C-alpha positions as CSV (number, residue, x, y, z in Angstrom):
1,M,34.9,31.2,-29.1
2,F,36.8,33.1,-31.7
3,Y,40.5,33.9,-31.2
4,T,42.8,36.4,-32.8
5,H,46.3,35.2,-31.8
6,G,48.3,33.2,-29.3
7,K,51.7,33.9,-27.8
8,G,53.6,31.6,-25.4
9,S,51.2,30.3,-22.8
10,H,48.5,32.9,-23.6
11,L,45.6,33.0,-26.1
12,F,43.6,36.1,-27.0
13,D,40.0,36.3,-28.2
14,V,38.2,38.7,-30.5
15,D,37.1,40.8,-27.5
16,G,40.6,41.3,-26.3
17,N,40.4,38.8,-23.4
18,D,43.8,37.2,-22.4
19,Y,43.5,33.5,-21.5
20,L,46.2,31.4,-19.7
21,D,46.0,28.4,-21.9
22,F,46.2,24.8,-20.6
23,T,44.3,23.5,-23.6
24,L,47.2,24.0,-26.1
25,S,44.9,23.3,-29.0
26,Q,44.2,19.8,-27.5
27,G,47.9,19.1,-27.0
28,P,50.0,19.9,-30.1
29,L,51.4,23.2,-28.8
30,I,54.1,21.7,-26.6
31,L,56.3,24.8,-27.2
32,G,53.4,27.2,-26.6
33,H,51.8,29.4,-29.1
34,S,53.8,30.9,-32.0
35,H,57.2,29.7,-31.1
36,P,59.7,31.8,-33.1
37,H,62.0,29.0,-34.2
38,V,59.1,27.0,-35.6
39,L,57.5,29.9,-37.4
40,K,60.9,31.0,-38.9
41,S,61.6,27.4,-40.1
42,V,58.2,27.0,-41.6
43,N,58.3,30.4,-43.4
44,E,61.9,29.9,-44.8
45,Y,61.3,26.4,-46.0
46,S,57.9,27.2,-47.5
47,E,59.5,29.9,-49.6
48,L,61.4,27.1,-51.5
49,G,58.2,25.2,-52.3
50,Q,55.2,23.7,-50.7
51,L,54.8,20.2,-52.0
52,Y,56.9,18.1,-54.4
53,A,55.3,14.7,-54.7
54,G,58.8,13.5,-54.0
55,Q,61.4,13.5,-51.3
56,H,63.3,16.6,-50.0
57,I,66.2,17.2,-47.6
58,K,64.3,18.1,-44.4
59,E,62.2,15.0,-44.8
60,I,65.3,12.9,-44.6
61,E,66.7,15.0,-41.7
62,L,63.5,14.6,-39.8
63,A,63.4,10.8,-40.4
64,E,67.1,10.5,-39.2
65,K,66.3,12.5,-36.1
66,I,63.2,10.3,-35.2
67,N,65.2,7.2,-36.0
68,K,67.8,8.3,-33.4
69,L,65.3,9.3,-30.7
70,I,62.5,6.8,-30.7
71,P,63.3,3.2,-29.8
72,S,60.9,1.5,-32.3
73,A,61.6,3.9,-35.2
74,E,63.6,1.7,-37.6
75,L,61.4,2.7,-40.5
76,M,58.7,5.4,-40.7
77,R,56.1,7.1,-42.9
78,F,54.8,10.6,-42.5
79,C,51.0,11.3,-42.7
80,L,48.7,14.2,-41.8
81,D,47.0,13.0,-38.7
82,G,46.8,10.3,-36.1
83,S,43.6,8.7,-37.5
84,E,45.1,7.7,-40.8
85,A,48.4,6.6,-39.2
86,V,46.5,4.2,-36.9
87,Q,44.7,2.7,-39.9
88,T,48.1,2.2,-41.7
89,A,49.4,0.3,-38.7
90,F,46.3,-2.0,-38.8
91,R,46.9,-2.6,-42.5
92,V,50.5,-3.6,-41.9
93,A,49.6,-5.9,-39.0
94,R,46.9,-7.6,-41.0
95,A,49.2,-8.1,-44.0
96,K,52.0,-9.6,-41.9
97,T,50.0,-11.8,-39.7
98,G,47.2,-12.9,-42.1
99,K,44.7,-12.2,-39.3
100,Q,41.9,-9.6,-39.4
101,K,41.0,-8.3,-36.0
102,F,42.7,-6.0,-33.5
103,L,42.3,-5.9,-29.8
104,R,41.8,-2.5,-28.2
105,F,40.6,-1.1,-24.8
106,E,37.5,0.7,-23.5
107,G,37.9,4.5,-23.5
108,H,41.0,4.7,-25.6
109,Y,40.8,7.1,-28.5
110,H,42.5,6.1,-31.8
111,G,40.9,8.5,-34.2
112,W,37.5,9.3,-35.6
113,L,37.2,6.7,-38.4
114,D,34.6,4.0,-38.2
115,N,36.4,0.9,-36.8
116,V,37.7,2.9,-33.8
117,A,34.7,5.0,-33.2
118,W,33.2,2.5,-30.7
119,G,33.9,1.9,-27.1
120,I,34.5,5.6,-26.3
121,S,31.0,6.4,-25.2
122,T,28.2,4.6,-23.4
123,P,24.6,5.3,-22.3
124,S,25.6,4.2,-18.8
125,A,28.1,2.2,-16.8
126,E,25.7,-0.7,-16.6
127,A,25.2,-0.7,-20.4
128,L,28.9,-1.7,-20.9
129,G,28.0,-5.2,-19.6
130,S,30.6,-7.7,-18.4
131,R,34.3,-7.1,-18.3
132,E,34.9,-10.3,-20.3
133,N,32.5,-9.5,-23.1
134,P,31.8,-5.8,-23.1
135,N,29.1,-4.1,-25.1
136,V,30.1,-1.2,-27.4
137,Y,28.2,1.8,-28.7
138,P,28.9,4.0,-31.7
139,W,30.4,7.4,-31.0
140,S,28.4,9.0,-33.9
141,A,25.5,8.5,-36.2
142,G,26.4,7.1,-39.6
143,I,28.9,4.5,-38.4
144,P,28.2,1.1,-40.1
145,D,27.3,-1.6,-37.7
146,H,29.7,-4.1,-39.3
147,S,32.7,-1.9,-38.4
148,K,32.5,-3.2,-34.8
149,D,33.3,-6.7,-36.1
150,E,36.9,-5.6,-36.8
151,F,38.0,-5.5,-33.2
152,I,37.8,-7.1,-29.8
153,I,37.5,-4.7,-26.8
154,L,38.4,-5.1,-23.2
155,P,38.8,-2.9,-20.1
156,W,42.3,-1.5,-19.7
157,N,44.9,-2.3,-17.1
158,D,43.7,-5.9,-16.7
159,I,46.6,-8.1,-18.0
160,E,45.0,-11.3,-16.7
161,L,41.9,-10.6,-18.8
162,V,44.1,-10.0,-21.9
163,K,45.9,-13.3,-21.2
164,K,42.6,-15.1,-21.1
165,T,41.3,-13.5,-24.2
166,L,44.4,-14.2,-26.2
167,A,44.5,-17.8,-25.1
168,E,41.0,-18.2,-26.6
169,R,41.2,-15.9,-29.6
170,H,44.8,-15.3,-30.6
171,T,44.3,-16.9,-34.0
172,E,41.9,-13.9,-34.9
173,I,44.1,-11.1,-33.6
174,A,46.7,-9.2,-35.7
175,A,47.4,-6.4,-33.3
176,I,46.9,-4.9,-29.9
177,I,46.7,-1.1,-29.8
178,T,46.8,1.0,-26.7
179,E,47.5,4.5,-25.5
180,P,50.6,4.0,-23.3
181,I,48.9,6.4,-20.9
182,M,45.1,6.6,-21.1
183,C,45.1,10.3,-21.7
184,N,41.8,10.8,-23.4
185,N,39.8,9.5,-20.4
186,G,41.1,10.2,-17.0
187,C,44.8,10.4,-17.8
188,I,45.3,7.0,-16.3
189,M,48.8,5.5,-15.8
190,P,49.3,1.8,-16.6
191,E,49.4,-0.6,-13.8
192,E,52.8,-2.1,-12.9
193,G,53.7,-4.7,-15.4
194,F,50.8,-4.1,-17.8
195,H,52.8,-2.9,-20.8
196,A,55.5,-5.6,-20.1
197,G,52.7,-8.1,-20.1
198,L,51.3,-6.9,-23.4
199,R,54.8,-7.0,-24.9
200,S,55.3,-10.6,-23.7
201,L,51.9,-11.8,-25.0
202,C,52.4,-10.2,-28.4
203,D,55.8,-11.9,-28.7
204,Q,54.2,-15.2,-27.7
205,Y,51.4,-15.1,-30.2
206,G,53.1,-13.2,-33.1
207,I,50.8,-10.2,-32.7
208,A,51.8,-6.6,-33.4
209,L,52.0,-4.3,-30.3
210,I,51.0,-0.8,-31.4
211,F,51.5,2.2,-29.1
212,D,49.2,5.2,-29.9
213,E,51.6,8.0,-28.9
214,V,49.6,10.8,-30.4
215,I,49.4,12.5,-27.0
216,T,52.4,11.0,-25.2
217,G,54.9,11.3,-28.0
218,F,57.5,14.0,-27.4
219,R,55.5,14.9,-24.3
220,M,56.7,12.3,-21.8
221,S,60.2,12.3,-23.2
222,L,62.0,12.8,-26.6
223,G,61.6,9.1,-27.2
224,G,57.9,9.1,-26.1
225,S,56.3,6.8,-23.6
226,Q,58.1,3.8,-25.0
227,Q,61.4,5.3,-23.8
228,Y,59.8,6.5,-20.5
229,F,58.4,3.0,-19.7
230,G,61.2,1.0,-21.3
231,I,58.9,-1.0,-23.5
232,T,59.5,-1.1,-27.3
233,P,56.3,-1.7,-29.4
234,D,56.4,-3.0,-32.9
235,M,54.7,0.1,-34.3
236,S,53.9,3.5,-32.9
237,I,51.8,6.5,-33.9
238,F,53.1,10.1,-33.3
239,A,51.3,13.4,-34.0
240,K,50.1,16.4,-31.9
241,A,53.3,17.7,-30.1
242,M,55.4,16.4,-33.0
243,G,54.4,19.3,-35.2
244,S,53.5,22.3,-33.0
245,G,50.1,22.6,-34.5
246,Y,50.9,21.8,-38.1
247,P,49.1,18.8,-39.6
248,I,51.7,16.0,-39.5
249,S,51.8,12.5,-38.0
250,A,54.1,9.5,-38.3
251,I,53.8,5.8,-38.2
252,V,57.1,4.4,-37.0
253,G,58.1,0.8,-36.4
254,K,60.5,-2.1,-36.5
255,R,61.7,-3.1,-40.0
256,E,60.1,-6.6,-39.8
257,W,56.7,-4.9,-39.8
258,M,57.3,-1.6,-41.6
259,G,59.3,-3.3,-44.3
260,L,56.0,-4.3,-45.9
261,I,55.4,-0.7,-46.8
262,E,59.0,-0.3,-48.0
263,E,58.5,-3.3,-50.3
264,A,55.2,-1.9,-51.6
265,K,53.3,-5.0,-50.4
266,V,51.3,-2.6,-48.2
267,I,50.2,0.6,-49.7
268,H,50.4,3.9,-47.8
269,A,49.6,7.0,-49.8
270,G,48.6,10.6,-49.5
271,T,48.9,13.6,-51.8
272,M,49.6,16.0,-49.0
273,N,52.0,13.9,-47.0
274,S,55.5,15.3,-46.2
275,S,54.8,18.9,-47.3
276,N,57.5,21.5,-46.8
277,P,55.7,23.4,-44.0
278,T,54.7,20.3,-42.0
279,I,58.1,18.7,-42.1
280,A,59.8,22.0,-41.3
281,A,57.5,22.5,-38.3
282,A,58.2,19.0,-36.9
283,L,61.9,19.2,-37.4
284,A,62.0,22.7,-35.7
285,T,59.9,21.5,-32.8
286,I,62.2,18.5,-32.1
287,E,65.2,20.8,-32.4
288,V,63.9,23.0,-29.7
289,L,63.0,20.1,-27.5
290,E,66.5,18.6,-27.9
291,Q,68.2,21.9,-27.2
292,E,66.1,22.9,-24.2
293,N,65.5,19.4,-22.8
294,P,62.4,20.8,-20.9
295,Y,61.1,17.5,-19.5
296,E,62.3,17.8,-15.9
297,R,60.8,21.3,-15.8
298,M,57.5,20.3,-17.4
299,F,57.1,17.4,-14.9
300,R,57.9,19.7,-12.0
301,L,55.5,22.4,-13.1
302,G,52.8,19.9,-13.8
303,N,53.1,18.2,-10.5
304,K,53.2,21.6,-8.7
305,L,49.9,22.4,-10.4
306,I,48.5,18.9,-9.5
307,N,49.4,19.3,-5.9
308,G,48.1,22.9,-5.8
309,L,44.7,21.8,-7.2
310,R,44.5,19.0,-4.7
311,E,45.2,21.3,-1.8
312,A,42.6,23.8,-3.1
313,A,40.0,21.1,-3.4
314,T,40.7,19.7,0.0
315,G,40.6,23.2,1.5
316,N,37.1,23.7,0.0
317,N,35.8,20.2,0.8
318,H,35.5,19.1,-2.8
319,N,36.0,15.5,-3.9
320,L,38.4,16.4,-6.8
321,L,40.6,13.6,-8.1
322,V,43.7,14.9,-9.9
323,Q,45.6,12.2,-11.8
324,G,48.4,12.0,-14.4
325,P,52.1,12.2,-14.7
326,G,52.6,16.0,-14.9
327,P,53.1,17.2,-18.5
328,M,49.4,16.3,-18.8
329,F,46.9,15.4,-16.2
330,N,43.2,15.1,-15.6
331,I,40.7,16.4,-13.0
332,G,37.3,14.9,-12.1
333,F,34.9,15.0,-9.2
334,T,34.5,11.5,-7.8
335,D,34.7,9.7,-4.4
336,L,37.2,7.2,-5.9
337,K,40.8,7.7,-4.7
338,K,42.1,6.4,-8.1
339,V,40.6,5.6,-11.5
340,K,42.3,2.7,-13.3
341,D,40.1,2.2,-16.4
342,Y,37.3,3.8,-18.4
343,R,34.6,2.3,-16.2
344,D,36.0,4.1,-13.2
345,T,35.8,7.4,-15.1
346,L,32.1,7.0,-15.4
347,T,31.8,7.9,-11.7
348,Y,32.9,11.4,-12.5
349,D,30.3,14.2,-11.8
350,K,30.3,15.8,-15.3
351,A,27.9,18.5,-14.3
352,K,30.1,19.6,-11.4
353,L,33.2,19.5,-13.6
354,G,31.4,21.6,-16.2
355,K,30.7,24.3,-13.7
356,F,34.3,24.3,-12.5
357,I,35.6,24.5,-16.1
358,A,33.2,27.3,-16.9
359,A,34.1,29.2,-13.7
360,M,37.9,28.9,-14.5
361,H,37.2,30.1,-18.1
362,D,35.4,33.2,-16.7
363,E,38.6,33.9,-14.8
364,R,40.5,33.5,-18.1
365,I,42.0,30.1,-17.4
366,R,41.4,27.8,-20.4
367,I,41.1,24.0,-19.8
368,I,39.8,21.2,-22.0
369,G,36.2,20.5,-21.1
370,R,36.6,16.9,-20.2
371,G,39.2,17.9,-17.5
372,L,42.5,17.4,-19.3
373,W,45.3,19.9,-18.7
374,Y,48.5,20.3,-20.8
375,I,51.8,21.9,-19.7
376,S,54.0,23.5,-22.3
377,T,57.6,24.7,-22.3
378,A,56.2,28.3,-22.3
379,H,54.4,28.0,-19.0
380,T,56.1,29.7,-16.1
381,E,56.1,29.4,-12.3
382,A,53.9,32.5,-12.2
383,D,51.4,30.8,-14.6
384,I,51.1,27.8,-12.3
385,D,50.8,30.0,-9.2
386,H,48.1,32.0,-10.9
387,A,46.1,28.9,-11.9
388,I,46.3,27.5,-8.4
389,A,45.2,30.8,-6.8
390,V,42.2,31.1,-9.2
391,S,41.1,27.5,-8.5
392,K,40.7,28.3,-4.8
């Protein structure tokens, strides 16, 4: 598909079709398309310069705002995307602990680079093997086989299995990384006590707890999922909604970890980091979120849509599972009443979902192909009512 422009909750293609957009460019457009304050801020600040290879005033203003809003953000560095910010967090964790591996979870997405491009696809559910010692498969051709030796992987939402693994292998593990909500596969909420259990285990063994808030950051609350759940990680990754579609991310964390970058013991570099347009976009986005405080409304609209889709499916005798907190949620056709980890998502009928997504697209409703929906501040009650009506 080729598009010409976007405005608010709508996106327009080269043939003049108007789409109600729940894709939001895979999540970044939390304010909708072409928000005027973001565009004005970017244009005005870009007129002063584009890139300085040095600090500038809005970079400091953005850092101070993030420091105020996000519980773990004592120190921070700005990057271009989530993938490189994740790798920076791993580097810090290895440097501080002297250990080499990280523990991660099946189905969680932490970027496209080699050492995290495993465990997000499988030939079949059976091919994953045992829960205690899962098999992993590369997401792409060209990934070196040795990169899978950098991590230990487990099914998500099983704190007892994490406890057992750490008891046996904690001397190898520098960090545990998790999506606070498993947004990339099923939009699965953590089981009660799971994050608190991770926090306790990381404290016990001197391991870094890393929250990958690329999706949840600024979407669940101004302070991210860590504020929403009341669990403060050691380091966190923010991107997507942070910049309203401009290429910016941040690694933030406690001074005891991030101080290694401040002291230049750990190197983090990038020619294009902290450019004027990206910093201005992030600062403007957060300013709007602070001023409008849209979270109650986004949760309400999202849950209205969730309930409407459930009712539409029940009325048409379809086994549609709709799951997620509201500002983002996932749909899939399965007989399960709840999915709690990646293995459960493999019960989804992908062919049936594909037909539904295509049919909605034909009716000018745009949804991410794997079933993930995003709500923006630009969506209206009428948008939600229209999406529900079309789904029937």
